[in-house]
N, CA, C and O atoms as a MOPAC input file, in Angstrom:
PM7 MOZYME 1SCF
protein

 N      7.91800 1    -9.09200 1     0.45200 1
 C      6.73900 1    -8.80800 1    -0.33100 1
 C      6.03900 1    -7.59500 1     0.27300 1
 O      5.84000 1    -7.51700 1     1.48500 1
 N      5.67600 1    -6.66500 1    -0.58000 1
 C      4.91400 1    -5.51400 1    -0.11900 1
 C      3.44300 1    -5.77000 1    -0.36100 1
 O      3.05200 1    -6.39400 1    -1.34800 1
 N      2.64000 1    -5.27600 1     0.56000 1
 C      1.21700 1    -5.51400 1     0.50000 1
 C      0.50100 1    -4.31200 1     1.06500 1
 O      0.77800 1    -3.88700 1     2.18600 1
 N     -0.40300 1    -3.76900 1     0.30800 1
 C     -1.19800 1    -2.63600 1     0.77000 1
 C     -2.39500 1    -3.15000 1     1.56200 1
 O     -2.92200 1    -4.23000 1     1.29700 1
 N     -2.80600 1    -2.35300 1     2.53400 1
 C     -3.96200 1    -2.72000 1     3.35700 1
 C     -5.18200 1    -2.95000 1     2.47300 1
 O     -5.95800 1    -3.87100 1     2.73000 1
 N     -5.36600 1    -2.14900 1     1.45900 1
 C     -6.52200 1    -2.29800 1     0.56800 1
 C     -6.48900 1    -3.63400 1    -0.17300 1
 O     -7.53600 1    -4.22700 1    -0.43000 1
 N     -5.28900 1    -4.10900 1    -0.51700 1
 C     -5.17500 1    -5.40800 1    -1.18700 1
 C     -5.64200 1    -6.53100 1    -0.25400 1
 O     -6.31300 1    -7.46800 1    -0.68600 1
 N     -5.28400 1    -6.42600 1     1.01800 1
 C     -5.70700 1    -7.43300 1     1.99200 1
 C     -7.22300 1    -7.39400 1     2.14000 1
 O     -7.87100 1    -8.43800 1     2.20400 1
 N     -7.78500 1    -6.19400 1     2.19600 1
 C     -9.24000 1    -6.05800 1     2.31800 1
 C     -9.95000 1    -6.66600 1     1.11800 1
 O    -11.02000 1    -7.25500 1     1.27200 1
 N     -9.37600 1    -6.53700 1    -0.07400 1
 C     -9.97100 1    -7.15000 1    -1.26800 1
 C     -9.93800 1    -8.67300 1    -1.18200 1
 O    -10.86200 1    -9.34800 1    -1.63600 1
 N     -8.86600 1    -9.20900 1    -0.59500 1
 C     -8.79400 1   -10.65400 1    -0.39300 1
 C     -9.89700 1   -11.08400 1     0.56100 1
 O    -10.57200 1   -12.08600 1     0.32500 1
 N    -10.08200 1   -10.32900 1     1.64000 1
 C    -11.15700 1   -10.62800 1     2.59300 1
 C    -12.51000 1   -10.68100 1     1.87600 1
 O    -13.30700 1   -11.59100 1     2.09900 1
 N    -12.75300 1    -9.69400 1     1.01700 1
 C    -14.02200 1    -9.63200 1     0.28300 1
 C    -14.15400 1   -10.80500 1    -0.68300 1
 O    -15.20900 1   -11.43600 1    -0.75700 1
 N    -13.08800 1   -11.09800 1    -1.42100 1
 C    -13.11000 1   -12.17700 1    -2.40500 1
 C    -13.44600 1   -13.52000 1    -1.75500 1
 O    -14.18300 1   -14.32800 1    -2.32000 1
 N    -12.89800 1   -13.74300 1    -0.56700 1
 C    -13.10700 1   -15.01500 1     0.11800 1
 C    -14.35200 1   -15.02000 1     1.00100 1
 O    -14.67700 1   -16.03300 1     1.62100 1
 N    -15.04400 1   -13.88500 1     1.05300 1
 C    -16.25100 1   -13.79500 1     1.86600 1
 C    -15.97000 1   -13.94900 1     3.35400 1
 O    -16.74400 1   -14.56900 1     4.08400 1
 N    -14.85900 1   -13.37900 1     3.79100 1
 C    -14.45700 1   -13.51300 1     5.18300 1
 C    -15.31200 1   -12.64200 1     6.09900 1
 O    -15.73400 1   -11.54700 1     5.72800 1
 N    -15.55000 1   -13.14300 1     7.27700 1
 C    -16.28500 1   -12.40700 1     8.30900 1
 C    -15.30300 1   -11.43400 1     8.95900 1
 O    -14.21700 1   -11.83800 1     9.37400 1
 N    -15.67600 1   -10.15300 1     9.05200 1
 C    -14.76400 1    -9.13900 1     9.58100 1
 C    -15.33500 1    -8.54200 1    10.86200 1
 O    -16.50400 1    -8.16200 1    10.92500 1
 N    -14.48800 1    -8.47000 1    11.87200 1
 C    -14.81700 1    -7.83300 1    13.13800 1
 C    -13.83000 1    -6.69600 1    13.33000 1
 O    -12.61900 1    -6.89000 1    13.22200 1
 N    -14.34600 1    -5.51800 1    13.61300 1
 C    -13.46400 1    -4.36700 1    13.80000 1
 C    -13.30400 1    -4.07800 1    15.28800 1
 O    -14.27200 1    -3.83400 1    16.00700 1
 N    -12.04600 1    -4.11500 1    15.72200 1
 C    -11.67500 1    -3.70000 1    17.06300 1
 C    -10.59500 1    -2.64900 1    16.84900 1
 O    -10.75900 1    -1.78000 1    15.99200 1
 N     -9.51500 1    -2.69500 1    17.58500 1
 C     -8.40400 1    -1.80000 1    17.25800 1
 C     -7.63800 1    -2.32900 1    16.04700 1
 O     -6.73200 1    -1.66400 1    15.54400 1
 N     -7.99900 1    -3.52200 1    15.58200 1
 C     -7.52300 1    -4.11100 1    14.33200 1
 C     -8.74900 1    -4.62800 1    13.59100 1
 O     -9.84100 1    -4.70900 1    14.15300 1
 N     -8.55400 1    -4.97300 1    12.33400 1
 C     -9.60800 1    -5.68500 1    11.60200 1
 C     -9.28000 1    -7.16500 1    11.72700 1
 O     -8.24600 1    -7.62400 1    11.23900 1
 N    -10.15200 1    -7.89600 1    12.37200 1
 C     -9.99600 1    -9.34300 1    12.47800 1
 C    -10.84300 1    -9.97400 1    11.39300 1
 O    -12.00100 1    -9.59800 1    11.21200 1
 N    -10.28300 1   -10.92300 1    10.67400 1
 C    -11.00700 1   -11.58100 1     9.59200 1
 C    -10.96200 1   -13.08600 1     9.80000 1
 O     -9.92700 1   -13.65600 1    10.14500 1
 N    -12.11300 1   -13.71500 1     9.58000 1
 C    -12.26500 1   -15.14800 1     9.78600 1
 C    -12.76900 1   -15.78900 1     8.49700 1
 O    -13.76100 1   -15.34600 1     7.91900 1
 N    -12.07500 1   -16.83600 1     8.05400 1
 C    -12.53000 1   -17.60200 1     6.90400 1
 C    -13.19200 1   -18.85600 1     7.44200 1
 O    -12.55900 1   -19.66400 1     8.12300 1
 N    -14.46300 1   -19.01100 1     7.13400 1
 C    -15.22600 1   -20.17200 1     7.58800 1
 C    -15.50800 1   -21.10000 1     6.41700 1
 O    -15.74100 1   -20.67000 1     5.28700 1
 N    -15.47700 1   -22.38900 1     6.73400 1
 C    -15.85900 1   -23.40400 1     5.76400 1
 C    -16.71300 1   -24.40500 1     6.52300 1
 O    -16.28600 1   -24.96000 1     7.53600 1
 N    -17.92100 1   -24.63200 1     6.02900 1
 C    -18.89100 1   -25.49300 1     6.72500 1
 C    -19.07100 1   -25.06100 1     8.18300 1
 O    -19.07200 1   -25.89100 1     9.09300 1
 N    -19.22100 1   -23.76400 1     8.38500 1
 C    -19.47200 1   -23.14200 1     9.69500 1
 C    -18.30100 1   -23.25000 1    10.66700 1
 O    -18.44900 1   -22.90600 1    11.84000 1
 N    -17.15600 1   -23.71300 1    10.21400 1
 C    -15.98600 1   -23.85000 1    11.07800 1
 C    -14.94400 1   -22.80500 1    10.68700 1
 O    -14.65800 1   -22.62600 1     9.50400 1
 N    -14.37200 1   -22.11100 1    11.68200 1
 C    -13.31400 1   -21.14000 1    11.40300 1
 C    -12.05500 1   -21.90800 1    11.00200 1
 O    -11.53600 1   -22.72600 1    11.76200 1
 N    -11.58400 1   -21.62600 1     9.80000 1
 C    -10.40600 1   -22.29600 1     9.26100 1
 C     -9.18800 1   -21.38300 1     9.35700 1
 O     -8.10100 1   -21.82300 1     9.73200 1
 N     -9.37700 1   -20.12000 1     9.01900 1
 C     -8.29500 1   -19.14100 1     8.99700 1
 C     -8.72200 1   -17.91500 1     9.79900 1
 O     -9.85500 1   -17.44600 1     9.68600 1
 N     -7.80800 1   -17.40900 1    10.60200 1
 C     -8.03200 1   -16.16400 1    11.33400 1
 C     -6.81400 1   -15.27900 1    11.09800 1
 O     -5.67700 1   -15.72900 1    11.24000 1
 N     -7.05100 1   -14.03200 1    10.74200 1
 C     -5.94700 1   -13.10600 1    10.50500 1
 C     -6.37900 1   -11.71200 1    10.94700 1
 O     -7.56200 1   -11.46100 1    11.17500 1
 N     -5.41700 1   -10.81600 1    11.06500 1
 C     -5.75600 1    -9.45700 1    11.47100 1
 C     -4.96400 1    -8.46000 1    10.65600 1
 O     -3.89900 1    -8.76400 1    10.11900 1
 N     -5.51400 1    -7.26000 1    10.57700 1
 C     -4.92200 1    -6.17800 1     9.81000 1
 C     -5.09700 1    -4.89900 1    10.59200 1
 O     -6.19800 1    -4.59800 1    11.05300 1
 N     -4.02900 1    -4.14100 1    10.74700 1
 C     -4.13400 1    -2.85700 1    11.42700 1
 C     -4.93000 1    -1.89000 1    10.56400 1
 O     -4.90000 1    -1.97600 1     9.33700 1
 N     -5.63600 1    -0.97900 1    11.19900 1
 C     -6.37000 1     0.04500 1    10.45300 1
 C     -5.37200 1     0.93600 1     9.72400 1
 O     -4.24200 1     1.11200 1    10.18000 1
 N     -5.77600 1     1.48100 1     8.62600 1
 C     -4.91900 1     2.36400 1     7.84800 1
 C     -5.03500 1     2.03800 1     6.37900 1
 O     -5.61700 1     1.02100 1     6.00100 1
 N     -4.48300 1     2.90000 1     5.55700 1
 C     -4.61400 1     2.69100 1     4.11800 1
 C     -3.27100 1     2.49400 1     3.43500 1
 O     -3.22700 1     2.33500 1     2.21600 1
 N     -2.18600 1     2.50100 1     4.17600 1
 C     -0.86900 1     2.34200 1     3.58400 1
 C     -0.46600 1     0.89400 1     3.46600 1
 O     -1.29400 1     0.01100 1     3.24500 1
 N      0.83700 1     0.66500 1     3.62000 1
 C      1.35100 1    -0.69700 1     3.56000 1
 C      0.83900 1    -1.50100 1     4.74100 1
 O      0.76200 1    -1.00500 1     5.86500 1
 N      0.49400 1    -2.74000 1     4.46800 1
 C      0.08300 1    -3.66000 1     5.53800 1
 C      1.34500 1    -4.07900 1     6.28800 1
 O      2.33900 1    -4.46900 1     5.67400 1
 N      1.30100 1    -3.99800 1     7.57400 1
 C      2.43100 1    -4.41900 1     8.39000 1
 C      2.49300 1    -5.94700 1     8.40200 1
 O      1.46000 1    -6.61700 1     8.37500 1
 N      3.68400 1    -6.47900 1     8.44100 1
 C      3.90500 1    -7.91800 1     8.53700 1
 C      3.20800 1    -8.69000 1     7.40600 1
 O      2.43800 1    -9.61500 1     7.66300 1
 N      3.48500 1    -8.30400 1     6.16600 1
 C      2.86200 1    -8.94700 1     5.00800 1
 C      3.12400 1   -10.45100 1     4.99100 1
 O      2.24000 1   -11.22900 1     4.63200 1
 N      4.33200 1   -10.86600 1     5.37800 1
 C      4.62600 1   -12.30000 1     5.39900 1
 C      3.80600 1   -13.01200 1     6.46500 1
 O      3.41700 1   -14.16400 1     6.27100 1
 N      3.53600 1   -12.35300 1     7.58000 1
 C      2.69700 1   -12.95000 1     8.62200 1
 C      1.27500 1   -13.14800 1     8.08900 1
 O      0.65600 1   -14.18300 1     8.33700 1
 N      0.76700 1   -12.17000 1     7.36900 1
 C     -0.57000 1   -12.28300 1     6.78300 1
 C     -0.59400 1   -13.45000 1     5.79000 1
 O     -1.53400 1   -14.24500 1     5.78100 1
 N      0.43500 1   -13.54600 1     4.96400 1
 C      0.52800 1   -14.64900 1     3.99400 1
 C      0.54000 1   -15.99200 1     4.72100 1
 O     -0.13900 1   -16.93000 1     4.30400 1
 N      1.30100 1   -16.08500 1     5.79100 1
 C      1.36200 1   -17.32400 1     6.56600 1
 C      0.01400 1   -17.65200 1     7.19400 1
 O     -0.37200 1   -18.81900 1     7.26300 1
 N     -0.70500 1   -16.62700 1     7.65200 1
 C     -2.04200 1   -16.85200 1     8.21200 1
 C     -2.94900 1   -17.53900 1     7.19500 1
 O     -3.77000 1   -18.38200 1     7.55700 1
 N     -2.79800 1   -17.17900 1     5.92700 1
 C     -3.60800 1   -17.77700 1     4.86100 1
 C     -3.09400 1   -19.15600 1     4.45400 1
 O     -3.72300 1   -19.83800 1     3.64600 1
 N     -1.95800 1   -19.56800 1     5.00900 1
 C     -1.37200 1   -20.89200 1     4.76700 1
 C     -1.00700 1   -21.10400 1     3.29100 1
 O     -1.21500 1   -22.18200 1     2.73500 1
 N     -0.46000 1   -20.05400 1     2.67200 1
 C     -0.12400 1   -20.11800 1     1.25500 1
 C      1.35100 1   -19.81400 1     1.03400 1
 O      1.97400 1   -19.08800 1     1.80800 1
 N      1.89600 1   -20.38200 1    -0.03400 1
 C      3.24700 1   -20.02300 1    -0.46800 1
 C      3.19000 1   -18.58900 1    -1.00200 1
 O      2.11000 1   -18.04300 1    -1.23000 1
 N      4.34600 1   -18.00000 1    -1.19500 1
 C      4.36900 1   -16.62800 1    -1.70900 1
 C      3.73600 1   -16.55600 1    -3.10000 1
 O      3.00400 1   -15.61300 1    -3.40200 1
 N      4.01600 1   -17.55100 1    -3.94700 1
 C      3.43400 1   -17.56100 1    -5.29600 1
 C      1.91300 1   -17.66600 1    -5.23200 1
 O      1.20300 1   -16.92100 1    -5.90700 1
 N      1.41400 1   -18.60500 1    -4.40700 1
 C     -0.04000 1   -18.76700 1    -4.29700 1
 C     -0.69500 1   -17.52400 1    -3.69900 1
 O     -1.78500 1   -17.13000 1    -4.11500 1
 N     -0.03100 1   -16.91400 1    -2.72900 1
 C     -0.59800 1   -15.71100 1    -2.12900 1
 C     -0.66300 1   -14.58100 1    -3.15300 1
 O     -1.62900 1   -13.81800 1    -3.18200 1
 N      0.35900 1   -14.47600 1    -3.98600 1
 C      0.33600 1   -13.46000 1    -5.05800 1
 C     -0.81100 1   -13.73700 1    -6.02500 1
 O     -1.45400 1   -12.80100 1    -6.49800 1
 N     -1.07600 1   -15.00900 1    -6.32500 1
 C     -2.21200 1   -15.35700 1    -7.18100 1
 C     -3.53000 1   -14.95900 1    -6.52400 1
 O     -4.44200 1   -14.47600 1    -7.19600 1
 N     -3.62900 1   -15.15900 1    -5.22000 1
 C     -4.83600 1   -14.76200 1    -4.50200 1
 C     -4.99600 1   -13.24400 1    -4.52300 1
 O     -6.09300 1   -12.73700 1    -4.75400 1
 N     -3.92000 1   -12.53200 1    -4.28700 1
 C     -3.93000 1   -11.07100 1    -4.28300 1
 C     -4.23500 1   -10.49800 1    -5.67000 1
 O     -4.99300 1    -9.53500 1    -5.79600 1
 N     -3.64400 1   -11.09300 1    -6.70500 1
 C     -3.74000 1   -10.53100 1    -8.05300 1
 C     -4.90500 1   -11.09700 1    -8.86800 1
 O     -5.03900 1   -10.77400 1   -10.04900 1
 N     -5.73200 1   -11.91900 1    -8.27100 1
 C     -7.00500 1   -12.40600 1    -8.81300 1
 C     -7.02200 1   -13.69200 1    -9.63900 1
 O     -8.12600 1   -14.15800 1    -9.92200 1
 N     -5.92000 1   -14.31100 1   -10.05300 1
 C     -6.09800 1   -15.58400 1   -10.75200 1
 C     -6.72800 1   -16.65500 1    -9.85100 1
 O     -7.39400 1   -17.56200 1   -10.34900 1
 N     -6.52500 1   -16.55800 1    -8.53700 1
 C     -7.07700 1   -17.55000 1    -7.62400 1
 C     -8.41000 1   -17.06200 1    -7.07100 1
 O     -8.52900 1   -15.93000 1    -6.60200 1
 N     -9.42200 1   -17.94700 1    -7.13500 1
 C    -10.72100 1   -17.60800 1    -6.56400 1
 C    -10.93600 1   -18.41700 1    -5.28300 1
 O    -10.06700 1   -19.18400 1    -4.86900 1
 N    -12.07500 1   -18.23900 1    -4.67900 1
 C    -12.38800 1   -18.90900 1    -3.41400 1
 C    -12.35800 1   -20.43100 1    -3.56200 1
 O    -11.83700 1   -21.12400 1    -2.68800 1
 N    -12.90400 1   -20.95100 1    -4.64500 1
 C    -12.92300 1   -22.40400 1    -4.85500 1
 C    -11.51400 1   -22.98000 1    -4.93100 1
 O    -11.23700 1   -24.02800 1    -4.34600 1
 N    -10.63300 1   -22.30600 1    -5.63900 1
 C     -9.24000 1   -22.76600 1    -5.75200 1
 C     -8.55600 1   -22.69700 1    -4.38900 1
 O     -7.77700 1   -23.58600 1    -4.04500 1
 N     -8.83800 1   -21.65400 1    -3.61300 1
 C     -8.26200 1   -21.51000 1    -2.28000 1
 C     -8.69500 1   -22.68100 1    -1.39000 1
 O     -7.88000 1   -23.24900 1    -0.66300 1
 N     -9.95900 1   -23.02800 1    -1.45300 1
 C    -10.47000 1   -24.16100 1    -0.67000 1
 C     -9.78500 1   -25.45600 1    -1.11500 1
 O     -9.44000 1   -26.29000 1    -0.27700 1
 N     -9.58500 1   -25.63300 1    -2.42100 1
 C     -8.88400 1   -26.82200 1    -2.93200 1
 C     -7.48400 1   -26.93100 1    -2.34300 1
 O     -7.06700 1   -28.01200 1    -1.92600 1
 N     -6.75800 1   -25.82000 1    -2.30700 1
 C     -5.39900 1   -25.81100 1    -1.76300 1
 C     -5.41900 1   -26.18900 1    -0.28100 1
 O     -4.59100 1   -26.98000 1     0.17300 1
 N     -6.36000 1   -25.62500 1     0.46800 1
 C     -6.44300 1   -25.94500 1     1.89400 1
 C     -6.78400 1   -27.41700 1     2.10600 1
 O     -6.30900 1   -28.03000 1     3.06200 1
 N     -7.60100 1   -27.98700 1     1.22700 1
 C     -7.91200 1   -29.41800 1     1.31900 1
 C     -6.67800 1   -30.26000 1     1.01100 1
 O     -6.41100 1   -31.24800 1     1.69500 1
 N     -5.92800 1   -29.87100 1    -0.01400 1
 C     -4.69800 1   -30.59800 1    -0.37500 1
 C     -3.69400 1   -30.58900 1     0.77400 1
 O     -2.97100 1   -31.56200 1     0.98500 1
 N     -3.65700 1   -29.48300 1     1.51400 1
 C     -2.73100 1   -29.36300 1     2.63800 1
 C     -3.25600 1   -30.01100 1     3.90700 1
 O     -2.54600 1   -30.06700 1     4.91100 1
 N     -4.50500 1   -30.50800 1     3.87800 1
 C     -5.09100 1   -31.15100 1     5.03700 1
 C     -5.62700 1   -30.18100 1     6.09100 1
 O     -5.94000 1   -30.58500 1     7.21100 1
 N     -5.72900 1   -28.92500 1     5.73500 1
 C     -6.24700 1   -27.89900 1     6.65700 1
 C     -7.76700 1   -27.99300 1     6.71500 1
 O     -8.37400 1   -27.79100 1     7.76700 1
 N     -8.37200 1   -28.30300 1     5.57000 1
 C     -9.80600 1   -28.56300 1     5.50000 1
 C     -9.98000 1   -30.04500 1     5.18500 1
 O     -9.33900 1   -30.57400 1     4.27800 1
 N    -10.84000 1   -30.70200 1     5.93100 1
 C    -11.10300 1   -32.11700 1     5.67500 1
 C    -12.03900 1   -32.26600 1     4.49500 1
 O    -12.98300 1   -31.49200 1     4.33400 1
 N    -11.77300 1   -33.26300 1     3.67100 1
 C    -12.62200 1   -33.52600 1     2.49800 1
 C    -13.95900 1   -34.05500 1     2.91600 1
 O    -14.80600 1   -34.33400 1     2.06700 1

């Protein structure tokens, strides 16, 4: 799967992730003040390196990750999936 850095940044924005910039962009997804997902992205505007690693960080199948990237999936649906997988407690 190919993934542009800008697409990853849009996912960060859509999910309201907290971003810390170091030599990479670190992004944290919090739910009820608890860090649930942590991922990183190298600076740059081209292809995101290790797209499958980024997808795995989000704990999504390739199909679900494509839905998140391409906008059919919103933050609420993402939280539902994480709850179904037991990553977020109900």
